[in-house]
Residue, then its C-alpha position, 0 to 999 in steps of 0.5 A: m765710320t771715319a777715315e781713321p777707324v776704317t784704316d785702323l780696322f783694315e790694318e788690324h786684319r792686314p797680316f791675316l789677309t796677307g797670309v790667306a793671299y800668300r797661300m793662294l798665290g805663292r808670291v809675296a808681291d802678288a799677295e801684297d797686291v791683292v791685299q792692297e786692292a782689297w784695301l781700295r775696295w774696302s775704303s771706297a765701299g759703303r759699309e753700312d751693311v757690313r756687320e762682320p768686317r773680317a768676313f767681308l775682307v776675307r771674301i774680297t781678298t779670296r775672290l781677288a786672289i782666285d782671279r789673280l791665280r787664274h791669270l798667273r796660271s797662264r804665265r807660269e806655263a811659259y816659266v823657264g825651268p821648275w817653278l817654286p813659291e817665293p820664300m817668305a820669312t816666318d816667325f810663328g814662335q812668339a805670335v803663335p806659342d801653341s806648338a800644335e797650332r804653330a805646326v799647322l801654320a808652318d806646314s800650310v806655308s811650307l814650300a813643299v805644300l805650296v808646290v802641291l797646292e799649285t796642282l789644285s784648281p783655284l776654287e779647291r785651293a781657296v777652300f783648302v787654305l781657308r779650311e785647313a790653314f785657318g779653320f773656317p767653317y764650311a758655311e763661312i767658306g760658302a759665303v766667301l765663295g758664293r757656293s753652297e755648303t754642300a758644294v764646299r764640302q765636296l771641294a774640301g774633300r777632293a782638295k784634302r785627298h789630293v794634298e794628303e796623297r802628295k804632300p810630304r810628312y815632315d819630322v814633327d820636331p823643328a829642332v831635328r830639321r834645324d840640326i840636320t840642316e846645319r849638319f848638312l851646311a857644315a858638310a857642304a862647306g867642308g867638302d865632306l861628300e861622305q857626310m852629305l850622302a849620309l844626310l841625303a835619302p837615296d832618292v833625294r830630289l833637288v828642285s831649283d827655280s831661277g826663272g832663267k834669270a840666274k845660273a841653275p839647273r832647269r831640270i830636277i836632279e835625282t839620287a843622293d850621289k848626283v844631288g850631293r856632288f852638285l851641291l858640293a860643286v855649287m859650294n866650291d863655286q861661291p864668289s869670295g865674300t859670300e855669307v851663308r846664314t840660317l834663317e826661318l823661311n816658310g816655317g822651317p830653317a833655310l840657308v841664305f847665301s848673300v853677296d855684297g848684301a844681296v841675297e842670291t840663293a835660298l836653300q831649304a831641305e825637306v826633312r823626313g825620317g831623319v834624312i833630307r828627301c828634297v832640296y829646294v833652291v830658289r835663285n830667281p832674283d825676283k823671288l829673293a828681293g824680300v828675303d833679309a840678307g842679314 
């Protein structure tokens, strides 16, 4: 196999491999590093016995992601304040026209689900991602992880129960989420606390991730009144020239705040039952570098 076909074949699978790695690690930069390492191994390996390049590449990528996740876990224990995944721009509309398939992919990459996946062991997370997000057969996952099909089924069952118990149930219609998010922005921008409270669930939570590198609460804020008043204060404290726009991040609408062309905040609402149940605010500049300022 010449250099050009080797490269073309890998590039054909790169988006898929990045999707697997991102769901495993929760950071775009880490996912890209893992995929690049997979490329180095692919380009230097003997491929005479590789009959299914996609399966081979998924195996390399998944195992590298597991190793990196184990390393990252120790670093995250020392993280300042709550940890949230890095926001990632998504656009499944054209690439995945089927609404049911799109909903599954969007759910698997949502901030809320990625937060829950953080509570799984690396092996459980790998099995869940490959099975639930991408529909891999148990036997194929076993080959990827070097585990028996029986062991994989046990890991899958345990991981799925854990996630189902903890993950939120989104409103199915993305138009509902977008409408509530936009009404929420209008109320916040207009200083209308009453309208904001009407959109917030009584037990709403606000989780903010700054990594200690930007101004943000280091504890979770709870209740509609506290969350609403905090967000109003934040909106009123924006520097002049701040631009706010709606962008699809992690499969759902998000508000992106930019100053002088640099993204400073990404805010996303978890909408269920027609109200906002959780607000995620990412302010760590390291996690916003890949978000388009528009």
